[in-house]
C-alpha positions in Angstrom: -7.7 12.7 21.8 -4.7 11.7 19.5 -6.4 10.3 16.5 -4.8 7.5 14.4 -6.0 9.3 11.3 -7.8 12.6 10.9 -9.1 13.3 7.4 -11.2 16.2 8.6 -8.2 18.2 9.6 -6.6 17.4 6.3 -9.7 18.6 4.4 -9.9 21.9 6.4 -6.3 22.7 5.3 -7.3 22.5 1.6 -11.0 23.0 1.8 -11.3 25.9 -0.7 -9.5 24.0 -3.4 -11.4 20.8 -2.8 -14.7 22.5 -2.8 -13.9 24.4 -6.0 -12.8 21.1 -7.7 -16.0 19.4 -6.8 -18.1 22.3 -7.9 -16.4 22.4 -11.3 -17.2 18.7 -11.9 -20.9 19.2 -10.9 -21.4 22.5 -12.8 -20.0 20.8 -16.0 -21.8 17.5 -15.4 -18.5 15.9 -16.0 -19.1 12.8 -13.9 -17.6 9.9 -16.0 -14.2 10.2 -17.8 -13.4 13.7 -19.1 -10.7 16.2 -18.4 -10.4 15.6 -14.7 -9.6 11.9 -15.1 -7.2 12.6 -18.1 -5.5 15.3 -16.0 -5.0 13.2 -13.0 -3.7 10.3 -15.1 -1.1 12.6 -16.6 -0.2 14.2 -13.3 0.1 11.0 -11.5 2.2 9.3 -14.2 4.5 12.3 -14.2 4.7 12.1 -10.3 5.6 8.4 -10.4 7.9 8.8 -13.4 6.2 6.4 -15.8 4.8 6.7 -19.3 1.3 5.5 -18.5 -1.4 5.7 -15.9 -4.8 4.1 -16.1 -7.4 5.3 -13.4 -9.7 2.5 -12.2 -12.4 1.9 -9.6 -10.2 0.8 -6.6 -7.0 -0.8 -5.7 -8.3 -4.4 -5.8 -9.5 -3.9 -9.3 -6.2 -2.5 -10.2 -4.4 -5.7 -9.2 -6.9 -7.9 -10.9 -6.8 -5.9 -14.2 -3.0 -5.8 -14.1 -2.7 -9.6 -13.6 -5.2 -10.3 -16.3 -3.4 -7.9 -18.7 -0.1 -9.9 -18.2 -1.9 -12.8 -19.9 -0.2 -15.6 -18.0 -1.4 -19.2 -18.4 -4.4 -20.0 -16.3 -3.2 -21.6 -13.0 0.2 -19.8 -12.9 1.8 -19.4 -9.6 2.3 -15.8 -8.2 4.3 -15.3 -5.1 2.8 -13.0 -2.6 4.0 -11.9 0.9 2.2 -13.5 3.7 1.8 -10.3 5.6 -0.4 -8.0 3.6 -4.1 -7.1 3.1 -6.1 -9.8 1.5 -6.5 -7.8 -1.7 -2.9 -8.8 -2.6 -3.7 -12.5 -2.6 -7.4 -12.5 -3.6 -6.5 -10.7 -6.8 -4.4 -13.7 -7.8 -6.9 -16.4 -7.1 -9.8 -14.5 -8.5 -7.8 -14.1 -11.7 -7.6 -17.8 -12.1 -4.1 -18.2 -10.7 -2.5 -19.9 -7.7 -1.2 -17.8 -4.8 2.0 -19.0 -3.2 2.8 -17.3 0.1 6.4 -16.2 1.1 7.4 -15.0 4.5 8.4 -11.4 5.1 11.7 -9.8 6.3 11.8 -9.6 10.1 13.0 -6.0 10.1 11.3 -4.3 7.1 8.2 -6.5 6.9 8.3 -6.6 3.1 8.7 -9.9 1.1 11.7 -11.9 2.1 14.1 -12.4 -0.9 15.4 -15.6 0.8 12.0 -17.0 1.1 11.0 -16.0 -2.4 13.8 -18.1 -3.8 12.5 -21.1 -1.9 9.0 -20.6 -3.5 10.0 -20.5 -7.2 8.9 -23.5 -9.3 8.5 -24.2 -13.0 4.9 -22.8 -12.6 5.9 -19.5 -11.1 5.2 -16.6 -13.5 5.3 -13.5 -11.2 6.3 -12.0 -7.9 4.1 -9.4 -6.1 6.3 -6.8 -4.4 4.0 -5.2 -1.8 5.7 -2.1 -0.4 4.1 -2.6 3.0 3.7 0.2 5.4 5.4 2.5 2.9 8.8 0.7 2.9 9.9 -0.3 -0.5 10.9 -3.9 -1.3 14.5 -4.7 -2.4 13.7 -4.2 -6.2 17.2 -5.0 -7.4 17.3 -8.4 -5.8 13.7 -9.1 -7.1 14.8 -8.0 -10.6 17.7 -10.4 -10.5 15.3 -13.3 -9.7 12.8 -12.1 -12.3 15.5 -12.1 -15.0 16.9 -15.5 -14.0 13.5 -17.3 -14.0 11.6 -15.2 -16.6 9.1 -13.7 -14.1 7.0 -10.6 -14.0 7.2 -8.1 -11.1 3.9 -6.7 -10.0 4.2 -3.8 -7.6 1.4 -3.4 -5.0 1.9 0.2 -4.0 -1.4 0.6 -2.1 0.6 1.8 1.0 3.5 3.4 -0.7 2.5 6.6 -2.5 5.7 8.7 -2.6 8.0 5.9 -1.4 11.3 5.7 -3.2 13.8 2.9 -4.0 17.2 4.2 -4.7 15.8 7.7 -5.5 13.2 6.2 -7.9 9.6 6.3 -6.9 7.9 2.9 -6.5 5.3 2.2 -9.1 7.6 2.6 -12.0 10.2 -0.1 -11.3 8.5 -3.4 -12.0 6.6 -4.5 -15.1 3.3 -3.1 -13.8 2.2 -1.4 -10.6 -1.1 -0.7 -8.8 -2.3 1.9 -6.4 -5.2 2.3 -4.1 -6.7 5.7 -3.3 -8.8 4.5 -0.4 -9.4 7.5 1.8 -6.9 6.5 4.5 -4.0 6.2 2.1 -1.2 8.8 1.9 -3.0 9.9 -1.2 -6.6 9.2 -0.6 -9.8 10.0 -2.5 -13.2 10.7 -0.9 -14.4 7.2 -1.7 -12.9 4.3 -3.7 -10.3 4.8 -6.5 -7.3 3.1 -7.9 -4.7 3.3 -10.7 -2.4 1.1 -12.7 1.0 2.4 -13.8 3.5 1.0 -16.3 6.1 1.9 -18.9 4.8 -0.8 -21.3 2.6 0.8 -23.9 0.9 -2.5 -25.0 0.2 -3.5 -21.4 -1.2 0.0 -20.7 -3.7 -0.4 -23.6 -4.7 -3.8 -22.5 -5.3 -2.6 -18.9 -7.4 0.2 -20.3 -9.5 -2.1 -22.4 -10.1 -4.6 -19.6 -11.2 -1.8 -17.3 -13.6 -0.4 -20.0 -15.6 -3.4 -21.2 -12.8 -4.6 -23.5 -12.8 -1.4 -25.6 -11.0 1.9 -26.2 -13.5 3.4 -28.7 -17.2 3.5 -27.8 -19.1 0.3 -28.8 -15.9 -1.2 -30.4 -15.4 -4.2 -28.1 -12.4 -6.4 -28.7 -13.3 -8.8 -25.9 -15.3 -9.0 -22.8 -13.9 -6.7 -20.1 -15.3 -5.2 -17.0 -16.5 -1.8 -15.7 -13.9 -0.2 -13.4 -13.4 3.5 -13.8 -12.0 6.3 -11.6 -14.9 8.8 -11.6 -14.4 12.4 -12.3 -15.3 13.6 -8.8 -12.5 11.5 -7.2 -10.0 12.4 -9.9 -10.7 16.1 -9.3 -10.1 15.6 -5.6 -6.9 13.6 -6.2 -5.6 16.3 -8.5 -5.8 18.8 -5.6 -4.4 16.5 -3.0 -1.5 15.3 -5.3 -0.1 18.8 -5.0 0.3 18.4 -1.3 1.5 14.8 -1.2 5.2 15.4 -0.8 4.6 18.0 1.9 2.4 15.5 3.8 5.0 12.8 3.4 7.7 15.0 4.8 5.5 15.6 7.8 5.1 11.8 8.2 8.9 11.4 8.1 9.3 14.1 10.7 6.8 12.3 13.0 8.5 9.0 12.4 12.0 10.5 13.1 10.6 11.9 16.4 9.2 8.5 17.4 12.5 6.8 16.5 14.4 9.2 18.7 12.0 9.2 21.6 11.3 5.5 21.7 14.9 4.2 21.2 15.7 1.7 23.9 12.2 2.0 25.6 11.1 -1.3 27.0 11.2 -4.3 24.7 10.1 -2.1 21.7 11.6 -3.0 18.3 11.4 0.1 16.1 10.8 0.0 12.2 14.0 -0.2 10.1 14.7 2.0 7.2 17.1 0.7 4.7 19.8 3.1 3.4 18.4 2.9 -0.1 14.7 3.5 0.9 12.7 6.6 1.2 10.0 5.3 3.7 6.8 7.2 3.1 5.5 5.9 6.5 1.9 5.1 5.6 2.1 3.3 8.9 4.5 3.5 11.8 4.7 0.0 13.2 6.4 -1.1 16.4 6.9 -4.5 18.0 6.4 -5.3 21.6 5.5 -8.5 23.5 3.1 -6.4 25.5 1.2 -5.2 22.4 -2.4 -5.7 23.8 -1.6 -4.3 27.2 0.1 -1.2 25.6 -2.8 -0.8 23.2 -5.3 -0.8 26.0 -3.2 1.6 28.1 -2.9 4.1 25.2 -6.6 3.9 24.6 -7.2 4.9 28.2 -4.9 7.9 27.5 -7.2 8.8 24.5 -4.5 7.7 22.0 -5.8 5.7 19.0 -3.7 2.9 17.7 -4.1 0.1 15.1 -3.1 -3.5 14.3 -1.9 -4.4 10.8 -2.5 -7.2 10.3 -3.7 -9.5 13.2 -3.9 -12.7 11.1 -1.3 -13.5 8.4 -2.8 -14.4 5.0 -2.0 -18.1 5.1 -3.8 -18.5 8.4 -7.0 -16.9 7.2 -10.1 -19.2 6.9 -10.1 -18.1 3.2 -6.9 -20.1 2.6 -7.5 -23.3 4.8 -7.8 -25.2 1.5 -4.2 -24.6 0.7 -2.8 -26.4 3.8 0.3 -24.5 3.5 0.7 -23.5 7.1 2.6 -25.2 10.0 4.3 -23.8 13.1 7.6 -23.2 11.4 6.3 -21.4 8.3 5.7 -17.7 8.0 7.2 -17.0 11.4 7.7 -13.3 10.7 4.4 -12.8 9.0 2.6 -14.4 12.0 4.1 -12.0 14.5 1.3 -11.0 16.9 3.3 -8.2 18.5 2.9 -5.5 15.9 1.2 -2.2 16.9 0.7 0.8 14.6 1.1 4.2 16.2 -0.7 7.4 15.0 1.1 9.1 12.2 0.2 11.8 9.7 0.2 15.4 9.0 -2.6 16.0 11.5 -0.2 15.4 14.5 1.6 18.2 16.3 4.9 17.8 18.0 3.0 17.8 21.3 0.9 14.9 20.1 3.9 12.9 19.2 5.6 13.6 22.6 2.3 12.7 24.4 2.3 9.3 22.6 5.9 8.7 23.2 5.8 9.8 26.9 2.7 7.7 27.5 4.6 4.6 26.1 7.5 5.4 28.3 5.3 5.6 31.4 3.7 2.3 30.5 7.0 0.4 30.4 8.4 2.2 33.5 5.3 1.2 35.4 5.4 -2.3 34.2 9.1 -2.7 34.9 8.5 -1.8 38.4 5.9 -4.5 38.7 8.3 -7.0 37.1 
């Protein structure tokens, strides 16, 4: 079996450190707040290269809190890529704003600068840069638009821990950024967790207040907030795993480069692009093929797990029928039904990668003879 993700193997490699970290939290009854959370916030802000990090309950909370902290007029328009997980868009509407979908780039799958330009109106207040699959957005081009039209840039880094844009880690380039530590992420907790990063001190304080019932000091509430905290157990686990993140990312890059070499020119496969200015952290390795479903079934027969991210573009979800923003010509790249995610991660051996690659080659060789 070649697993799509294997967190058990990852745990076994750092088991003693993880177990010790968990034991320290339990022995000290340090379950909410405390030194483990403070240490992680400091370590993660240093890793990203920002001044402030606020740990929160999950990645969706991080987005909602960041949007609320920007204090935009209710009903403001925020441009979101049409190919992403629903958290990117629901955080906008649940914060009282209007989501406007833009198509993604056909090669990198991140938000299309050309389409963003078409979406900007007098009501637009922010652009959400989702660094999808671990590939950074073109932040310079987005910054030009933000400056021209007076817009905020919100980085959604849920799939991009360790990704870099022009040698600068994502999460410290826009006005505010959010991360998810869902277990399957490049940096994942053993449950839910999230963080907000920024270089804006006032914004950081506001995010922390919103996440903690509208307060910084106990019982001193400036306004009604919410309860969204990164708990100490998850922080302690993340502190251990953060030390290994770059090593794990380099392994992902090795696996991706092997796929790129082995699958070049195979069948009708279109391989993921990496822009010259990007360090792609490869949260996912996504290929395109018109025989996606057939290939997925074939690989499953070979005990190779794959995934589909995402089968339905956001504007075509039932949740957004009310917007009536979709027609056959819109969001062509985001509605691509030929995307297939191959196994990637530090759990894969070179033999695993060759097995996946050779199985794909055999699939196309067989089908070509039938054609």
